[in-house]
C-alpha positions in Angstrom: 126.5 96.5 63.2 126.3 95.3 66.8 122.8 95.0 68.0 123.9 96.0 71.5 125.9 99.0 70.3 123.4 101.2 72.2 121.7 100.2 75.5 118.3 100.6 74.0 119.1 99.3 70.5 118.1 95.6 71.2 114.7 96.8 72.6 114.1 99.1 69.6 115.2 96.5 67.0 113.0 93.9 68.6 110.0 96.2 68.3 110.8 97.0 64.7 111.3 93.4 63.6 108.2 92.2 65.4 106.1 95.0 63.8 107.4 94.1 60.4 106.7 90.4 60.9 103.1 91.3 61.5 102.9 92.7 57.9 105.5 90.8 55.9 106.9 87.9 57.9 108.8 86.2 55.1 110.3 89.4 53.8 111.3 90.4 57.3 113.1 87.0 58.0 114.7 87.2 54.6 116.0 90.7 55.2 117.3 89.8 58.7 119.0 86.7 57.3 120.6 88.6 54.4 121.8 91.3 56.8 123.5 88.6 58.9 124.9 86.8 56.0 126.6 89.8 54.5 127.8 91.1 57.9 125.5 94.2 57.9 124.2 93.1 61.3 125.7 90.8 64.0 122.9 88.4 64.8 122.7 86.7 68.2 123.4 83.0 68.3 119.7 82.3 68.9 118.9 83.5 65.4 122.2 82.7 63.6 120.3 80.0 61.6 118.5 82.8 59.8 121.6 83.7 57.9 121.9 80.2 56.5 121.7 80.2 52.6 118.9 77.6 52.8 116.8 79.6 55.2 117.4 82.8 53.2 116.4 81.0 50.0 113.2 79.5 51.5 112.2 82.8 53.1 113.0 84.6 49.8 110.8 82.2 47.8 108.0 82.5 50.3 108.3 86.3 50.2 107.8 86.2 46.4 104.7 84.0 46.9 103.4 86.5 49.5 104.2 89.4 47.2 102.0 87.9 44.4 99.2 86.6 46.7 98.9 89.9 48.5 98.0 91.6 45.2 94.9 89.5 44.7 91.7 91.0 46.2 89.9 88.5 48.5 92.8 86.0 48.3 94.9 88.5 50.3 92.4 88.4 53.2 92.4 84.6 53.3 96.2 84.7 53.3 96.2 87.2 56.1 93.8 85.0 58.1 95.9 81.9 57.7 99.1 83.8 58.6 97.7 84.9 61.9 99.3 81.6 63.0 102.6 82.6 61.5 103.1 86.3 61.9 102.4 86.7 65.6 104.6 83.7 66.7 107.3 85.0 64.4 107.0 88.5 65.9 107.3 87.0 69.4 110.4 85.0 68.4 112.1 88.1 66.8 111.2 90.2 69.8 112.6 87.6 72.2 115.9 87.1 70.4 116.5 90.8 69.8 116.2 91.4 73.5 118.1 88.4 74.9 118.7 87.7 78.6 122.2 88.0 80.2 122.7 84.4 79.3 122.1 85.0 75.7 118.7 83.2 75.6 115.5 84.7 74.2 113.8 87.0 76.6 110.3 86.0 77.7 109.4 89.7 78.1 110.7 90.4 74.6 108.7 87.5 73.2 105.5 88.8 74.9 106.1 92.3 73.7 107.1 91.1 70.2 104.0 89.0 69.9 101.8 91.9 71.0 103.4 94.3 68.5 103.1 91.8 65.7 99.5 91.2 66.6 98.9 95.0 66.4 100.5 95.5 63.0 98.9 92.3 61.6 95.5 93.4 62.8 95.9 96.9 61.3 97.1 95.5 58.0 94.4 92.8 57.8 91.7 95.2 58.8 92.7 97.8 56.3 92.9 95.3 53.5 89.5 93.8 54.4 87.9 97.2 54.1 89.7 98.0 50.8 88.5 94.7 49.4 84.9 95.9 49.6 85.7 98.1 46.6 85.2 96.2 43.3 88.2 97.7 41.5 91.7 96.2 42.1 93.8 99.4 41.9 93.3 100.3 45.6 94.3 96.8 46.7 97.5 96.8 44.5 98.4 100.3 45.7 98.0 99.3 49.4 100.0 96.1 48.9 102.9 97.9 47.1 102.9 100.5 49.8 103.3 97.8 52.5 106.1 96.2 50.5 107.9 99.5 50.3 107.3 100.3 54.0 108.8 96.9 55.1 111.9 97.3 52.8 112.5 100.8 53.9 112.2 100.0 57.6 114.5 97.0 57.3 117.1 99.1 55.5 116.9 101.9 58.1 116.8 99.5 61.0 120.2 98.0 60.2 122.0 101.3 61.0 119.4 103.4 62.7 116.8 101.4 64.6 115.4 104.5 66.3 114.6 106.1 62.9 113.0 102.8 61.8 110.8 102.8 64.9 109.7 106.4 64.2 108.8 105.4 60.7 106.7 102.5 62.0 104.9 104.7 64.6 103.9 107.0 61.7 102.8 103.9 59.7 100.7 102.7 62.6 98.9 106.1 62.8 98.4 106.0 59.0 96.8 102.5 59.3 94.5 103.6 62.0 93.4 106.7 60.0 92.9 104.6 56.9 90.7 102.2 58.7 88.5 105.0 60.2 88.2 106.8 56.9 87.4 103.6 54.9 84.8 102.5 57.5 83.1 105.9 57.3 83.2 105.8 53.5 81.7 102.3 53.4 78.9 103.4 55.8 78.2 106.5 53.7 78.0 104.5 50.5 75.8 101.9 52.2 73.4 104.7 53.3 73.3 106.1 49.8 72.5 102.7 48.3 69.7 102.1 50.9 68.2 105.5 50.1 68.4 104.9 46.4 66.7 101.5 46.7 64.0 102.8 49.0 
């Protein structure tokens, strides 16, 4: 698929990839590289390296590490904190190369927008998981992590052929993250009040 097959496609694809990088950076890069390698997507020259078997292999291995780490309560929040330095720059890079200038170079506007979107999704993901980790049982953590894995895989698959649909999916996901954070925060406050009342 040509990224530029529709006038708005590069912009939409840049937003989608940047958002996904804020949640699962290695899986996103792995998916982009795989799509380029098998010809499912024509990658611009600035990111052609992503379809190298070496890069695909490294990103795939790191995606597996992240998959396991993200299922461990507490450890996942440390991982999220450390990857603030990875996910946001990666989102900026993906946004920049998906929206190149006329000369084929990464767009500064795309990089700024991509970094902002990645920061948003990273913050929502990290905030949600931090609140979930206040619960002693691991089931909610595993459920949230698996849901994030499925969301990224689904959005990547849809983005290859229908970036607009992928963007719509991620808009809904953003709303869901916000709602989850609000509800979890209210639940934690309610439980804390009950505990204080019981102790008093």
